[in-house]
PLY file of the C-alpha trace (Angstrom):
ply
format ascii 1.0
element vertex 173
property float x
property float y
property float z
element edge 172
property int vertex1
property int vertex2
end_header
-181.10 103.97 -30.52
-182.93 105.93 -32.13
-183.33 109.39 -31.28
-186.70 110.87 -31.76
-187.29 114.89 -31.23
-191.12 116.11 -30.94
-191.80 119.94 -31.10
-194.99 121.02 -29.72
-196.55 123.78 -27.40
-192.77 125.53 -27.27
-191.36 122.46 -25.95
-189.17 119.48 -27.27
-189.52 116.14 -25.66
-186.30 113.47 -27.09
-187.29 109.95 -27.25
-183.99 107.74 -27.20
-185.84 104.45 -28.60
-183.65 101.19 -28.53
-183.54 99.31 -31.90
-183.24 95.97 -30.76
-183.80 94.27 -27.70
-180.48 93.95 -27.02
-180.47 97.79 -26.36
-183.00 97.60 -24.11
-180.68 97.93 -20.49
-181.16 94.95 -18.28
-180.27 97.47 -15.57
-183.47 99.23 -16.98
-185.73 94.97 -15.91
-184.08 95.28 -12.79
-185.15 98.28 -11.61
-188.40 97.89 -12.42
-188.83 94.52 -10.88
-186.66 95.35 -8.02
-190.29 98.27 -7.41
-193.03 95.63 -7.43
-193.01 92.85 -4.79
-194.60 89.77 -6.67
-196.52 87.35 -5.11
-196.72 83.87 -5.47
-197.00 81.80 -8.27
-196.87 85.15 -10.69
-194.17 86.07 -12.92
-193.47 89.38 -14.01
-193.74 89.60 -18.20
-191.88 91.94 -20.00
-193.80 92.91 -23.26
-191.53 94.15 -25.65
-193.50 95.69 -28.79
-191.44 96.58 -31.95
-192.11 98.38 -34.56
-190.85 100.54 -37.29
-191.04 104.61 -36.72
-193.28 106.00 -39.94
-196.06 102.94 -39.67
-196.14 104.09 -36.14
-196.66 107.74 -36.95
-199.09 107.33 -39.81
-200.98 105.12 -37.34
-201.02 107.35 -34.40
-202.13 110.53 -37.10
-205.56 108.12 -38.56
-206.15 106.93 -35.02
-205.40 103.41 -35.95
-204.15 102.19 -32.38
-203.90 98.55 -33.50
-201.29 98.90 -36.39
-198.62 96.02 -37.28
-197.14 96.06 -33.48
-194.62 93.31 -32.98
-194.78 91.53 -29.27
-192.80 89.62 -27.41
-193.06 88.76 -24.07
-189.61 88.39 -22.34
-188.94 87.20 -18.26
-188.55 90.54 -15.72
-188.73 88.64 -12.01
-190.35 85.53 -9.69
-190.55 83.66 -7.00
-190.09 80.45 -8.23
-189.68 80.59 -12.06
-186.08 80.01 -13.07
-185.16 82.30 -15.77
-182.69 85.02 -16.70
-183.44 88.41 -17.18
-184.50 89.31 -20.81
-184.87 85.55 -21.44
-187.43 85.14 -24.04
-191.14 83.20 -22.75
-193.57 81.30 -24.86
-197.12 82.30 -23.53
-200.15 82.45 -25.64
-201.83 85.43 -26.75
-205.16 84.36 -24.51
-202.99 84.64 -21.32
-201.13 87.52 -22.24
-204.43 89.45 -22.59
-206.16 88.09 -19.21
-202.43 89.41 -17.46
-202.86 91.60 -14.37
-201.45 95.27 -16.90
-198.58 96.99 -14.12
-198.57 100.72 -14.75
-194.83 101.77 -14.18
-195.45 105.56 -13.77
-192.32 107.44 -15.28
-191.87 104.25 -18.14
-189.79 106.14 -20.12
-190.74 102.83 -22.95
-194.27 103.52 -22.36
-195.80 102.86 -26.00
-198.73 104.60 -24.99
-196.73 107.83 -23.74
-195.14 108.02 -27.43
-198.08 107.52 -29.18
-200.08 110.31 -26.75
-196.77 112.56 -27.46
-196.69 112.15 -31.58
-201.02 112.39 -32.44
-201.52 115.15 -29.31
-202.94 118.26 -31.76
-202.20 121.86 -30.55
-204.82 124.08 -32.35
-205.80 121.55 -35.13
-201.77 120.63 -35.77
-199.25 117.32 -34.97
-195.90 117.90 -33.51
-193.26 118.60 -35.52
-191.73 114.76 -35.26
-187.55 115.36 -36.37
-185.86 112.33 -36.53
-184.03 110.35 -39.58
-186.83 108.96 -41.70
-184.06 107.34 -44.43
-183.81 104.29 -42.34
-187.45 102.94 -41.50
-185.93 101.93 -37.73
-187.79 99.05 -36.22
-187.91 101.21 -32.46
-188.86 98.91 -29.37
-191.30 99.71 -26.06
-191.75 97.41 -23.01
-194.64 97.53 -20.97
-195.27 95.24 -18.79
-197.77 92.14 -16.96
-198.46 89.77 -14.00
-198.88 85.95 -15.37
-199.31 83.21 -13.68
-196.50 80.73 -13.33
-198.81 78.46 -14.96
-199.76 80.07 -18.34
-195.81 80.25 -19.14
-195.90 77.22 -21.92
-192.32 77.57 -21.93
-189.03 79.35 -21.64
-186.39 79.74 -24.82
-182.74 78.82 -24.29
-180.30 79.56 -27.27
-180.56 78.84 -30.42
-179.40 75.96 -31.15
-176.30 76.07 -33.61
-178.02 73.61 -36.67
-174.71 74.63 -39.20
-174.06 70.70 -39.24
-177.49 70.04 -41.49
-177.27 70.97 -44.90
-180.98 72.09 -45.50
-180.35 75.46 -47.02
-176.66 75.88 -49.35
-175.50 79.40 -50.74
-173.08 79.09 -53.16
-170.83 82.92 -54.23
-171.12 83.20 -58.60
0 1
1 2
2 3
3 4
4 5
5 6
6 7
7 8
8 9
9 10
10 11
11 12
12 13
13 14
14 15
15 16
16 17
17 18
18 19
19 20
20 21
21 22
22 23
23 24
24 25
25 26
26 27
27 28
28 29
29 30
30 31
31 32
32 33
33 34
34 35
35 36
36 37
37 38
38 39
39 40
40 41
41 42
42 43
43 44
44 45
45 46
46 47
47 48
48 49
49 50
50 51
51 52
52 53
53 54
54 55
55 56
56 57
57 58
58 59
59 60
60 61
61 62
62 63
63 64
64 65
65 66
66 67
67 68
68 69
69 70
70 71
71 72
72 73
73 74
74 75
75 76
76 77
77 78
78 79
79 80
80 81
81 82
82 83
83 84
84 85
85 86
86 87
87 88
88 89
89 90
90 91
91 92
92 93
93 94
94 95
95 96
96 97
97 98
98 99
99 100
100 101
101 102
102 103
103 104
104 105
105 106
106 107
107 108
108 109
109 110
110 111
111 112
112 113
113 114
114 115
115 116
116 117
117 118
118 119
119 120
120 121
121 122
122 123
123 124
124 125
125 126
126 127
127 128
128 129
129 130
130 131
131 132
132 133
133 134
134 135
135 136
136 137
137 138
138 139
139 140
140 141
141 142
142 143
143 144
144 145
145 146
146 147
147 148
148 149
149 150
150 151
151 152
152 153
153 154
154 155
155 156
156 157
157 158
158 159
159 160
160 161
161 162
162 163
163 164
164 165
165 166
166 167
167 168
168 169
169 170
170 171
171 172
C-alpha cells in the first residue's frame, strides 16, 4: 500500500492506495457485489485503473484527465457467469465503454475522488501532497460497471508454465 496525504483547508485526507492488484482486497469487492442486485444476463465488473503517482499528479494539475492510465477488467459478481472474484476478464474497450456505470457512493478506491482531492484549488493553490516520491509507484483504483454477459469475450485462467520451452535463455556471466 502507498500512503498519500492531501492537506487542504486545514484538514488532512490520507489515501492508502494499493500498489498491485493483489492488494485490492477480496472482501472489498464482495462487499460491493453484495450491495448490488444483478439482473439476469449481466455481470458486475470492476475496472481496475492503474497509473504512476507522479503522472497522476502532473495530469491533475494540467487538467489532463486522460493521462496514461491502464485499465484491467476483473470479475466481481454475476448470476450466470462462473468465475472467481478478481479473475481478469477479456472485454473489448468498446464494450467496456458501453457498460452501465455503477456509482458506489462510498468507494474508497474511486479514481475521480482521488483526482478531485489532489487538484481542487483553494485560493488559487493546489493542495499540499505528502508521499514518498522517491519511488514513483503505480497505484490502483477500482470503479464498477454492469456488462452484458454476451460482451465478455473470455476469462483469463492461471498463467501456464512455459519453462519447458527454451525460446529465451538467460545465462550468468
